C-alpha positions in Angstrom: -20.3 7.5 6.8 -18.0 4.9 8.5 -20.4 4.1 11.5 -23.7 2.6 9.8 -21.4 -0.2 8.0 -19.5 -0.3 10.9 -22.7 -1.9 13.2 -24.1 -3.3 10.2 -20.9 -5.9 9.4 -20.5 -6.2 13.5 -24.6 -6.9 13.9 -24.3 -9.3 10.7 -21.4 -10.8 11.8 -22.4 -11.3 15.4 -26.1 -13.0 14.0 -24.4 -15.2 11.7 -22.2 -16.5 14.4 -25.0 -17.8 16.2 -26.7 -19.1 13.6 -23.7 -21.2 12.5 -22.6 -22.2 15.8 -25.9 -23.1 17.0 -26.6 -25.3 13.7 -23.0 -27.2 13.5 -21.2 -26.6 17.0 -19.4 -24.1 18.9 -15.7 -23.9 16.9 -17.1 -25.2 13.6 -17.0 -23.1 10.4 -14.6 -20.5 12.4 -12.4 -21.2 15.6 -12.7 -18.9 18.6 -9.1 -17.7 18.1 -10.6 -16.7 14.2 -13.9 -14.8 16.6 -11.1 -13.1 18.9 -9.5 -12.2 16.0 -12.5 -10.5 14.3 -14.0 -8.8 17.2 -10.0 -7.3 17.6 -10.2 -6.0 14.0 -13.3 -4.5 14.6 -11.8 -2.7 17.9 -9.2 -1.6 15.9 -11.0 -0.3 13.1 -12.7 1.8 15.8 -10.1 3.2 17.2 -8.5 4.0 13.5 -11.5 5.5 11.7 -14.3 6.4 14.6 -12.4 7.8 17.9 -10.0 9.0 18.6 -7.0 8.6 16.1 -9.7 10.2 13.4 -10.3 13.4 15.7 -6.5 13.6 16.0 -5.5 13.3 12.9 -6.1 16.6 11.6 -3.7 17.8 14.3 -0.8 15.0 14.6 0.9 13.1 11.6 1.7 10.3 14.7 -1.9 10.2 15.0 -2.8 10.2 11.1 -0.2 7.6 10.4 -1.2 5.3 13.4 -5.1 5.1 11.5 -3.2 4.6 8.5 -1.4 1.6 9.5 -4.1 0.3 11.6 -6.2 0.1 8.4 -3.3 -1.2 6.3 -1.4 -3.5 8.5 -3.6 -5.1 11.5 -6.9 -4.3 11.0 -7.1 -7.1 7.6 -5.5 -9.8 9.0 -7.5 -10.0 12.3 -10.7 -9.1 10.3 -10.0 -12.2 7.9 -8.8 -14.3 10.7 -12.6 -14.1 11.7 -14.2 -15.3 8.2 -16.0 -12.4 8.0 -17.9 -13.0 4.8 -18.4 -16.8 5.5 -20.0 -16.2 9.0 -21.7 -12.9 8.0 -23.6 -15.1 5.3 -25.5 -17.2 7.9 -27.0 -13.8 9.1 -29.0 -13.7 5.6 -31.7 -15.6 4.1 -30.6 -18.8 2.6 -31.3 -17.5 -0.7 -29.6 -14.4 -0.2 -26.4 -16.3 0.8 -26.3 -18.7 -2.2 -26.8 -16.0 -5.0 -24.3 -14.3 -3.7 -22.1 -17.6 -3.1 -22.4 -18.3 -6.4 -21.5 -14.5 -8.0 -19.0 -13.6 -5.7 -17.2 -16.8 -4.4 -15.5 -17.3 -7.6 -14.0 -13.8 -8.1 -12.8 -13.3 -5.0 -11.0 -16.8 -4.8 -9.5 -16.0 -7.7 -8.5 -12.3 -6.7 -7.0 -13.7 -3.6 -4.5 -15.9 -5.2 -3.1 -12.6 -7.1 -0.5 -12.2 -4.5 2.1 -9.9 -6.7 -0.7 -7.6 -7.6 -2.0 -7.1 -4.4 1.5 -6.4 -2.9 2.2 -3.5 -5.9 -1.5 -2.0 -5.1 -0.7 -2.3 -1.4 3.0 -0.5 -1.5 1.3 1.7 -4.1 -0.8 3.2 -1.8 1.2 3.4 0.8 3.6 5.3 -1.0 1.1 7.4 -3.2 -1.0 9.0 0.0 2.4 9.6 2.0 3.7 11.9 -0.2 3.6 15.5 1.2 1.2 17.2 -1.5 -1.5 14.3 -1.3 -1.7 14.5 2.3 -2.0 18.0 2.0 -5.0 17.6 -0.5 -6.7 14.9 2.1 -6.6 17.0 4.7 -8.5 19.8 3.0 -11.2 17.9 1.9 -13.4 15.2 3.8 -14.3 13.3 0.5 -10.9 12.6 -0.2 -9.6 11.6 3.2 -12.1 9.1 3.1 -11.3 7.8 0.0 -7.8 7.6 1.3 -8.6 5.7 4.0 -11.1 3.5 1.8 -8.1 2.8 -0.2 -6.0 1.6 2.9 -8.0 -0.9 4.2 -9.4 -2.2 0.6 -5.3 -2.5 -0.4 -4.9 -4.0 3.0 -7.7 -6.4 2.7 -6.4 -7.6 -0.8 -3.2 -8.1 -0.1 -4.0 -10.1 3.5 -6.4 -11.9 1.6 -3.2 -13.1 -0.5 -1.4 -13.7 2.4 -3.7 -15.6 4.5 -4.4 -18.0 1.5 -0.5 -19.2 2.1 -0.5 -19.0 5.5 -3.8 -21.5 6.1 -2.0 -23.6 3.2 1.9 -23.5 2.5 1.4 -25.8 -0.2 -0.5 -22.8 -2.2 3.2 -21.0 -2.5 5.2 -20.0 0.5 8.0 -18.7 -1.0 6.7 -16.6 -2.8 4.2 -15.4 0.4 7.6 -14.5 2.6 8.8 -12.9 0.1 5.8 -10.6 -0.6 5.6 -10.2 2.9 8.9 -9.2 3.4 8.8 -7.0 0.4 6.0 -5.2 1.7 7.5 -4.8 5.2 10.9 -3.5 4.0 9.1 -0.9 1.9 7.0 0.3 5.4 10.2 0.2 6.9 12.1 2.1 4.5 9.6 5.1 4.4 9.2 4.8 8.1 13.3 5.6 8.9 13.1 8.3 6.2 10.5 10.1 8.6 12.4 9.1 11.4 15.5 9.9 10.7 14.8 13.9 8.6 15.9 16.6 10.3 13.4 19.1 8.7 9.5 18.7 8.6 8.3 16.6 5.1 4.8 18.1 5.8 4.3 21.9 5.7 0.4 21.4 7.0 1.4 19.6 10.1 4.7 22.3 10.9 1.6 24.6 11.0 -1.1 22.8 12.5 1.2 20.6 15.5 2.1 23.6 17.4 -1.6 24.4 17.9 -1.9 21.2 19.9 1.6 21.3 21.5 3.5 19.2 19.4 6.7 20.3 17.9 6.6 19.5 14.3 9.8 17.2 13.7 9.3 15.2 16.9 5.7 14.5 15.6 7.2 13.8 12.3 9.4 11.1 14.0 7.1 9.7 16.1 4.6 8.9 12.6 8.2 7.5 11.3 9.0 5.5 14.2 5.3 4.1 14.3 5.8 3.2 10.6 9.3 1.4 11.2 8.4 -0.4 14.0 5.0 -1.8 15.2 3.5 -1.9 12.1 6.1 -4.5 10.5 5.5 -6.8 13.1 2.4 -8.5 11.1 4.4 -8.5 8.0 7.3 -9.9 9.8 5.8 -12.7 11.9 3.6 -13.8 8.7 7.1 -14.2 6.6 8.9 -16.0 9.2 5.5 -18.5 10.0 5.5 -19.2 6.4 9.1 -19.8 6.2 8.7 -22.2 9.2 5.9 -23.7 7.3 7.9 -24.4 4.1 10.8 -26.0 5.7 8.9 -27.7 7.7 7.3 -29.3 4.7 11.4 -29.7 2.8 11.8 -31.6 6.1 8.9 -33.6 6.0 9.6 -34.6 1.9 13.5 -35.4 2.2 13.9 -39.1 3.6 16.3 -39.9 6.3 19.2 -41.8 6.2 18.0 -44.5 7.8 14.9 -44.7 5.2 17.2 -44.0 1.9 19.4 -47.2 2.9 
């Protein structure tokens, strides 16, 4: 189920990039760094949704948490760095790409401006799916499991699209971007700390399954919390600090020096 869209996206991007750079020149339209980001995101997506984390996630909460954090915090900004929709459009016949652009460009641009709703959706998805009852239901139903992973990826893409809009153009709302990134990071860190410092296993299903693969349930849960608390917060912190720095630079450029004001 996951493999077909994954391969399709990879083929469209590779073919579209080849056509784009052949027409416009290497580095035009999307930078080599952006392309490297996209393929790093695809590799992270494969690790999360195909193998090995998807296989181990049924037995280890830490492996399952690594999946979730990749889909929410790492895969979306890496994919978006490579401008996947614009590049993949070059792989399509011109008539198709023009029709898709006319239909989707305006609504996607408008949606990516909704930073607050995107941050709320990101946080809601993160909290809702990590409730013990929700996670137990997910592990008992393959369709629900796929829905959870899709919701993580879509919520992550929406939030990071809104964040990327500010990262590429701090003038579109650097201050709001900093607040949103840090607010989401703090919630993620808080939930991770709850799991890391809890003195009892909070997920009964993993309390049963983890020993079957040689894991202590509480240690597995604490590792899951640390993964959510520390490494998963790094992209949000980095984005917030970048926006803060860009915002301060803009203020500095607008402020006349003492020598100029005399």
